[in-house]
Every structure is written in structure tokens, then in C-alpha cells.
N, C-alpha and C positions, 0 to 999 in steps of 0.2 A: 945288627940284625933287626929287621922291621918286625914290629909287633903285629900279630894276627888280628884282623878285624872280623868279628862274627856277626852275621845277620841271622836273627832267629825270631820265632814267635814270642810275643810278650807273655808273661805270666802275672798272676796276681802279686807275686813278689817284686815285680817291676813297678807296680802302681805308684808308690811313693816317689821313686826317682823320675818317673814319667811326669807326674804332677809338678815336681820341682822344676824340671826342664821347661815345661809349658809355662809356668809362672815366670821364670826368668826371661822367657821369650815373649811374655805378655800375650799368651794365648789362652783360650778357655779351657777349664779343667772339668767341665760338665760331663757326666756319665762315663768317666774313665774306667772305674771298676766294672761297671755293667758291660762295657764294650772291650775290655782288656784282651779277650781272645782274638780280636780282629786288629790288633796292633802288631807291627813288627818293629824290632829294635836293632840298632847297631851297637855292639859293645866291643871294648878292647880291655883285656884283663878284667873282665866283669864290670867295668865302668860303662855306664850308659852314655853314648855319644850322640845318638840321634834316634828319632822315633817317627812313625807314620801310622795312622790309624785308618780304618775303613768302617763305613756303616752301610748295610745292605737293605734293599727293599725286596718285595716279593715279585717285582717286575723285571729282575735282572739288571738293576742299576746299582751303582755304589757312589757314595760320597766320601772322598778322601778327606781326612781331618787330622789336625794336630801334627802337622809336619814341622819338625824342629830339629836343629843341629846345634850342638854347643858352639858358642861363638869361637872358641879357640880351635875348633875342629872344622870350621867352614872352609870352603875353597880347596877341599882335599878329595872331592868326588864322593863323599860319604852319602850326602843327600841324594845325588843322582843314582847311586847304587841302590838306595832304599826304594826310590820311585820305580826303578827298573824291576826290582824284585817284586814290588807290589803289582806292577803291570803284568808280570809273568803269572802271578797268583790269579789275577783277574781273568787272564786268557784261559787258564786251566778251569776256572769256574764258569766260563762262558758268559761273563758279564758283558752286557751290550753297550752300556754307557757309563762313563766315569766322570763324576762331577767334583768340583772343589770350590771353596771360597778362600780368598786371601785378601789381606789388607796391605801386605808388604812385598809379596813375592810374585807379583803379576808378570814382570819381565822374565823372571826365572822360569815360570811355568810356560810362558809363550815360547821360550827356547826349547822346551821339552815337548813341543807339538800339542800343547793344550790350546784351545781356541776360546776367546772370551765370548760369553753369552749374557743374556739378561737373567737376573735372579729368578724371574717367573718361570724360566725353562727348567729349573731344578724341581723335581717332584717334591711336593709338600711333605709327603711321608718321610722322605730322606731327611729333610731339614728338621722335622719334629722328632724323629727317632734319635737323631744325633744330639738334640738339644741346642744345636747351633742356630735354629730359627730365632731364638731369643738371645743367644750369646754373641752372635756375630752381627755387627752393625750393618745397616742397609747400605753403607758406603763400601762394603766389601766387594771386590771384583769377583765375578763368577766365571768358571771355566768348565769346558767339557773336553774329554779326550775321546776321539772317535777312531783311533788307529788300531783298534782291536779286530 
């Protein structure tokens, strides 16, 4: 019998596990507790398998952040499920533009209908609110999702 995978909103109780997964994946852990309410997590038997966070601005834009899936759980559709869930949330919130930065998953996000853009196209407010303006190197690839 297959074990049930649950996607849910993160809580402060998830913060330590989220930070641990981000560190294993070599991703920034800046502002996790502050932004925990805007993270979703995938769990199986209460074990954290994957995470995805969001940072909002006042203009109807969002920056996706901290997308990570445990190495042993990759290529099982868990990440894709998290992204689709987050996109559904964004649609309900009437978000107009969804941005993200990545150093390693550019091909993955291109397949998910994200389009590469220049970093200067991401609103500075989103970058500074997330803390990723300083935590993500200038070499990060930048993307936008316009299919909402």
C-alpha cells in the first residue's frame, strides 16, 4: 500500500526541518521563521520531503523561494506537485507575476513554463523582502511565470 503524501501550509514547527533541508540542498535559510506562513511543505508520515516558499509585495507580485526536494525523493513528481499547488494558491490570490531565482534548476523551471528574464526585471522590493538580494549570487538565473 502506497503511503499518503500530504501537501500543507508550513508552521513554525516545520522551521527546523525546513532549514535542515535547505542547508543540505545548499540553499539560503534567510528569513525562514519570518516567512514560514508563506511556505508549503510535502510530508509523508510527518517527514518533510519537499518545500516551497513565497514572498509577496504590495503590487500583486510574488517571488518563489527555497524550492527543495530531498534527494531520495526526487523524480517522483513531488516537486511538480508543490509548484502546481503554489500556482493554484497564486491564482486564487490574483497574483499577476511570479518570479524566481535559481542556480541549479533552470532547465526544470523552463519545462514548467517559466521564462528566463534579467534580474533587473524582478522588483527590488521582492528581493529585499526575501533577503535573497544578498543571499543569491548575481549568477543566479531569473525566471517569470506569466500563465496566470
